[in-house]
N, C-alpha and C positions, 0 to 999 in steps of 0.2 A: 565863787570860783567854779563850782560844779555846774551852776546854771549857765555860766558863760561858755563853758565847754559845750554844753548841749546846744546852745544857740549857735555856736561856731560850726558844730557838726551839721546841724540842720541846714544852715546856710550853704555849706559845701555840697551837701547832698542835693539840695535844691538846684544848685548851679549845674551839677552833673545831669540831673533829670532834665533840666531845660535844654542842655546841650543835646541830649539824646532825642528829645522831642523835636528840637530844631532839625537835627539830622534826619529824623524819620520823616518830617514834613518835606524836607528837600528831596529825599528818595521818592516819596509819593509823587511829588511834583514832576520829577524826572521820569518816573515810570508812567505816570499819567500822560505826560507829554509824548513818550514813546508809544504808548498804546494808541494815542490819538493819531499818530502818524500811520501806524499799521492798519488802523481802522478804516482808512480811506480806500474802500473798494477791494481790500485784500483779506479782510476777516469778516466773519459772520457772527451775529448775535447768538449767544448761547445761554442756557440757564443751567443751574446746578443740577447735576444728576442726569443730564441729557448727553448721550454719546455723540461724538462727532465722527461721521463715517465718510470715507472717500474711496473711490475706485480708480486705480491707475489704468494705463493702457499697456498693451504688450503686443509685439509683432516680431516677425522675422524679416530681416532685410531681403531675404530671398537668396537665390543661388544664381551663379553664372556658370555656364558650361566651360570648364577648363580643359576639356578633352577635345580640342579643336583639330580637325583633320584638314590639312591643306598641302597638297603635293603638286609640284610643277613638273610636267612631263615634256619630253621633246615633241616638236610638232609632228603631225602625221607624215608630212613630206620628208622630214628629217629621218624618221624611223624607217619609212619605206625605202629610202635610198641606202640606209645603213644595212638593211637586211637583204639587199639585192646585190648580186655579184655576177661577173662573167669570167669564164675561163678563156684565156688567150694564149694557147700553147705555142703559137708561132710569133708572138710579140707584134701582132699587126697594128695594135693601137699605138704602140711606141713608134713604130716605123712611119706612121702617118701623122704623128704629132697630135693625136687625139681628134682627128678630123671627124670621126664618128659622132662626136659630141657637139659638133657645130661651132667650135671656137678654137682658134689657133693659140689663144692665150692660156689655156689650161695646162696644168702640170701633169706629166705622165711618169709614173714610177717605172724605172728601168728594170728589166729582167725580172718582172713580177708577172707570173702566169695567171694569177687570180686578181681581178680588178674590182674595186668598189668605187662608187661615185663619192667624191668629197665635195661638200657643198658649203655655201655661205650660211651664216648663222641667222639670217633674217627669215621671215615667213616664206619668201619666195624659194629658198633653198636652191639657189643657182649653182650649177655645177662649176666648180673651180679647178677640179683635177680628178684623176683616178689613181688609185694606188692599191697596194696589197692589204691595206687596213681601212676599215670603214671609219666614218666620222665617230667621234666619241659621243655617246648618248648619255645625257645627264638627267638623273632623277633628283630633284631638289625637295628636301623636307622643310616645309614652312609650317608644319604642324606644331602644336604646343607640347607634344610628347614624341618620344622616339618611335621609329617604325620597324616592324619586321618586314623584310622584302623577300618574298618567295619567288624564285625564278625557275622556269622550265624551258629548256631549249633542246631542239633536235633537228635533224635533217629529214625532210619528207621526200621520198623517192618520186621521180617524175612518173606520170601515168603512161607516157608514150616514149618508147625507145629509151628506157632509163639507163643512166650511166652504170656500167658494170665493172668499172675499175675498183681498185682498193683504196682505202683511206688510211692515212698515217695518224699515229697517236702523238707525233711530235712535229712541230712546225718546220724543223730543219731535217726531218727524215733521218735522224741520227740513231734511233733505236734499231736494234738488230732486225726486228720484225717489220721495220718501216723502210728499209733500204730499197725495196722494190715497189713500195706503195706509190700511187699516182697523185693523190690529192690530199691536202690538209685544209679543213675548215674548222676554226676554233673560236672560242669566246674568251676574251680577256676582260676581267672585271675587278673593281676595287676590292682589295683584300682577298682575292681568290687565286688559286692556282689555275694557270691557263688550262682550259679543258678542250680536248678534241671533241667535235660533235659527231654523233653517230646517226646512221640512217635507221629509221623506224617509223612506226605509226603513232608513237607518243614518246615522250622523254623517259628514258630509263633512269636508274639511280644515279648514273654519272652525269645526267643532264638536269638533275634537280638539286637545288641548293637554296639555302636561306642565309641572308645577311641582315645586318642592322644599319639603319641610318639614324644617327643621333639627332637631337633637337637643340635649337638655340634657346636655352632657358630664359634668356633676357628679351626674347622677341615679343612677348605678350605682356600686356599690362591691364590692370583694372581701372576703369574710369567711371566717374559719377556724373550723371546729367540731371540737373535740377528740373523738377516738374514745373509746368505752367498752368495757370487757371485753376489752381487748387489741386492739381494732380500730383501724385507722389513722384519723387525722383526715381531714376533707374540706374542700375549698375550694369556695366558691360565688360567683357573680357575680349580684347581684340588685339590684332597684330599692330605693333608699333611701327608706323610708317617710316621712322628714322632708321630702322634696322634693315640692313641690306646683306648681311653675312649669314648664310644658312648652310648646314651640312648637306653634302651631296653624295650620290653613289653614281659611279661612271662605269660604262662598259662599251666594248666595241668588238666587231668581228675581224678576224684576220684570216688570210688564206694564202696558200702557196701550192705550186705543183712541183713534183720532183724533177730537178734539172737533169737527173740521170735516168729518168724514167722514160717510158714509151709515150710520146706525145700523141700518138694516133689512137690512144685509148679513149680519147674524147670525140673521136670521129665515128661516123656511121659508114660502114663499108658494104659493098655488094659482094656477091659470091666470088668475084674475081679479085677481091681485096682492094678495089678502087674506092676512094673516099667519095661518098655521094651525099654527105650531110653531117650533122653533128648529133651527139647523143643528148638526151634530156637530162639536165642536171638537177640534183636534189635542191629543194628550196629550204631556206632557214625558217623554222617555226619557233617563235619566241613568245613567251607569256610571262609577265611579272605582275605580282599582286602585292601592293603595299597595304599593310594593316597596322593601324595605330595601336600602341601599347595600351592594354586595358587599365582602367582605373584601379583594379584590384592588385596590380603589380606594384610592389613597394619599392621605394628608392633604397639603394644600398651604396656601399663604397667598395671600390676595387683598386688596389694599389700593388704595383710590382715592387718587390724588394729583392734585387738580385735575380735569381732564377725561379722565384716563387711569387705567385699571385695570391694576395690575401683578400678575402671577401668578408665584409662585415655589414652590420646594420648601419643605417644612416646616422645614428647617434653613437656609433662606436668611438671608443677612446684609444689612445696608444696602447693601453694595457688590457683592453677588453673589447673583443669584436662583437659581443652580444649573443653569440650562438651557443656558448657553453661547449658541451661535447656533442651537440647535434650536428651531424655531418650532412651535407647536401645529398639529395637523392639524384640530382642531375646538375651538371654545369655545362652551359652552352656558350661558347665564345664565338661571336659573330655568326651564329647559326650552326656552328660545328659542335657536335657532342663530344665532350672530353670523357674518355673512357676511364682514366685513372684519377681518382680524387684522393688527395692526401689527408692526413690526420689533422684535426683542429689544433691550432696553436693560439693559446690565450683567448679562446672564444672566436677566433677567426677561422673560417674554412680556407683550405689551401689547395692549389693545383700547381704543378710545376710547368716550366716553360716547355720541357720536352713533351709533356702530355698534351700541350696545346698544339705544337707543330705536328704532332702525330695525328691529332684530330683533323688536320687539314690534308692528311693523306701522304705526308712525307715520312719516309722510313729511316732516313739518315740526316743528321744535322747539316752535313755538307750539301745536301740537296735543297735546303731552305734558302730562298732568294734573299739578297741583301736588304731589300725593301719590305721584307715580310712583316716586321714589327709595326710599320706604318699602317698596316691593315687591321691591326688588333685594336679595335676601338671600344667594343661593348661586350658585356658578359651578362648572362641571365642564369640564375640558379634557383633551386627550390630547397628550402629547409623547413621541416615540420609542416609540409603541405602549403607553405606560403612562398610565392614567387617574388624574387628580388631582381632588380636591374640596375646596372651602373655603368658609367663610362670608365674605361680603364685609364689609370694614371701611373 
């Protein structure tokens, strides 16, 4: 009985051993088959104890210039016409239906003592009329980033027989000091208070200002061009030809003479008081300098909530603007320095609506024009020596 048991156990163990051997052989065959497949041109022979070494490659895709400057300006002819005017104290142009300009089809503004040429929008800039306002000149920002636009404008006195009359600070001669003034020449521009131009040899503080032109963030895209003949491919950052909508800045000159003033102030007289000619009128001198926003300027966010403008970092959340208790050392709204900066609120820097319209030179809220808010587009501020820029929402 004992011997039978032993024989039984030996037979059972042997069967298990055979199964294991068979399984092992099957595994070897599978692995051997697998190795044989990978061995075809993809593996190298190696011996025990010999290290296998390999070196990879590393490279940088390179950089594309994302600080692309592209600004469209009015044509030279368009600008020249807009900056030129004639004073017509007796309304002679209107009486003759604009015959001076060689066409009976032009429109002539009535009762306008200062006349600018109004022209077509094509390259020829054909005169289509004359009026008390020049053509609107448009600066279009097709750059990849916003622009600072610095403007300087003034009147340069004539060198011969200069006009000796007085200039009004208001276009309707309504100010007490303007009631006896003779002439108004002013500049109207996007987001700006209309400003009367002054005679001088250069622009004074009232004739210098800066504004901003935003950029279309979706106008540019990165593209890849595959290389040929073994050459590496290239990346580029360029304007998307399908985009046609770009931010603009517009300005124009306006002029008027005082309807209750002395129209002979524009005339040259002899000793007997007889008119023998006309006085030399001051010319408009305008310079504007667009400058693309530097790469070092960081994006931020600027959001109006009621009468308060909240300024935060680009990754700000509803509960944290990111600045902690660090207040800005300067806040500039469309080129205007805000004098009063509020306390931080949940990490957001703050300025009030009142401090903004005061930065534009208004002393009372009732003096602020109805379209004032439309000109509030951009704000730049400095916190901890870092400059931030944002479009206002």
